[in-house]
C-alpha positions as CSV (number, residue, x, y, z in Angstrom):
1,M,71.4,137.8,103.1
2,E,69.7,135.7,100.1
3,L,70.8,134.1,96.9
4,S,68.9,137.1,94.9
5,N,71.3,139.3,96.5
6,L,74.7,137.5,96.2
7,T,77.4,139.3,94.2
8,P,81.1,138.4,93.7
9,A,83.8,140.0,95.8
10,K,85.2,143.3,94.4
11,G,87.9,143.0,91.7
12,S,87.7,139.0,91.3
13,I,85.2,139.0,88.1
14,K,87.3,140.7,85.0
15,K,86.3,141.0,81.5
16,N,87.7,139.0,78.8
17,Y,90.7,140.3,76.8
18,R,89.1,140.5,73.2
19,V,91.5,140.7,70.6
20,G,91.3,141.1,67.0
21,R,88.3,143.3,67.1
22,G,89.4,146.0,65.1
23,Y,91.8,149.5,65.2
24,G,89.5,151.2,68.0
25,S,90.2,148.4,70.3
26,G,93.7,148.8,70.6
27,N,94.1,145.3,69.8
28,G,93.1,144.9,66.2
29,K,95.3,143.7,63.3
30,T,97.8,141.6,64.7
31,A,95.9,140.9,67.8
32,G,98.8,141.5,70.0
33,R,100.9,139.1,68.7
34,G,103.3,141.0,66.9
35,H,104.3,140.6,63.3
36,K,105.1,137.1,61.6
37,G,107.2,134.3,63.0
38,A,106.0,130.8,64.4
39,Q,104.4,132.7,67.6
40,S,102.1,135.1,65.7
41,R,100.3,131.6,64.1
42,S,98.0,129.6,65.5
43,G,98.5,126.3,66.9
44,Y,102.0,127.2,67.8
45,S,103.6,125.4,70.7
46,R,107.2,125.8,72.2
47,K,108.8,122.5,73.0
48,A,110.2,122.0,76.3
49,G,113.6,123.5,77.0
50,F,113.4,125.6,73.9
51,E,115.7,128.7,74.4
52,G,114.7,130.8,71.1
53,G,117.2,129.0,69.1
54,Q,119.9,128.9,71.2
55,M,121.4,125.2,72.1
56,P,119.2,124.1,75.0
57,L,120.9,123.3,78.1
58,Y,120.0,119.6,78.2
59,R,121.9,119.5,74.6
60,R,125.1,121.5,75.9
61,I,125.7,119.4,79.0
62,P,128.0,116.1,78.0
63,K,126.3,112.9,78.4
64,G,127.7,110.8,81.2
65,G,127.8,107.4,82.8
66,F,126.4,104.0,81.1
67,K,123.9,101.7,82.0
68,N,125.3,98.3,82.4
69,I,122.9,95.5,80.8
70,N,124.3,92.5,83.0
71,R,123.7,94.4,86.4
72,V,122.1,91.9,88.5
73,E,119.4,94.1,90.6
74,Y,118.6,92.7,94.1
75,D,115.8,93.6,96.7
76,A,117.7,94.6,99.8
77,I,116.6,93.6,103.4
78,N,118.4,94.0,106.5
79,L,118.4,92.3,109.6
80,D,116.5,94.6,111.6
81,A,113.5,94.0,109.3
82,L,114.3,90.1,109.5
83,Q,114.1,90.6,113.5
84,K,111.0,92.5,113.1
85,L,109.6,89.6,111.1
86,I,110.6,87.3,113.7
87,E,109.5,89.1,116.8
88,T,105.7,89.8,115.2
89,K,104.9,86.9,113.1
90,N,106.8,84.1,115.6
91,I,108.8,82.6,112.0
92,T,112.0,81.4,112.2
93,E,112.3,79.7,108.8
94,I,112.5,82.9,106.5
95,N,112.7,82.4,102.4
96,I,111.4,84.7,99.7
97,E,108.1,83.6,99.8
98,V,107.6,84.5,103.5
99,L,109.1,87.9,102.7
100,A,106.9,88.4,100.1
101,A,103.8,87.4,101.7
102,N,104.6,90.2,104.6
103,G,105.1,92.4,101.7
104,L,108.9,93.4,102.4
105,V,110.1,92.2,98.8
106,S,108.2,91.3,95.4
107,K,107.6,87.8,94.5
108,K,110.0,87.8,91.2
109,A,112.7,89.6,92.7
110,L,116.2,88.4,94.0
111,V,116.8,89.1,97.6
112,K,120.1,90.2,99.4
113,V,120.1,89.9,102.9
114,L,122.2,93.1,104.1
115,G,123.7,93.6,107.6
116,R,122.1,96.4,109.3
117,G,120.7,95.9,112.9
118,K,120.9,92.6,115.0
119,I,119.4,89.4,115.0
120,N,118.6,87.9,118.3
121,V,116.9,84.3,117.7
122,P,118.5,81.5,115.7
123,A,116.8,81.3,112.4
124,T,116.9,79.7,108.8
125,V,117.4,82.2,106.1
126,S,117.4,81.7,102.5
127,A,118.0,84.4,100.0
128,N,119.5,84.7,96.5
129,A,122.7,86.8,98.4
130,F,124.0,87.8,101.6
131,S,126.5,90.4,102.6
132,E,129.5,88.9,104.9
133,T,128.4,90.8,108.0
134,A,124.6,89.6,107.6
135,K,125.8,85.9,107.0
136,K,128.2,86.4,110.4
137,A,125.3,87.9,112.1
138,I,122.8,85.1,111.7
139,E,125.6,82.5,112.2
140,A,126.8,83.9,115.4
141,A,122.8,84.0,116.7
142,G,123.0,80.4,115.9
143,G,121.1,80.3,112.7
144,T,121.7,79.0,109.2
145,V,122.3,80.8,105.8
146,T,121.5,79.1,102.5
147,V,122.2,80.7,99.3
148,I,119.3,79.8,96.7
């Protein structure tokens, strides 16, 4: 086998479908586009969700719910993540800067500590909010909780 005798696989090369090239081709006159209407024109593109003039699904379904503009969004962090941080980095004073430096939360985010997992070492934890279970678990381990 050499470069001079390479050929494509059988059936992989297909002739282009040439439309609008006279009646003899079988695709002259309207070039397979039917008669009149938007789809017969050049530049036609169907809108996403268009259902042929029928009211589209996204408009038939009623609107639901609302977004509270006064909602306060917190970045959640659990006790098991704090315990892992204490074990790996040997840190006992945990605040938002320490969490951000270790990639657990973003710098500008409000942080809420949640109660999943256990904490075994007394640690000083400061965050914007704490769940009741997290607060009890930290204090039971001999640590202190500071709400910023």
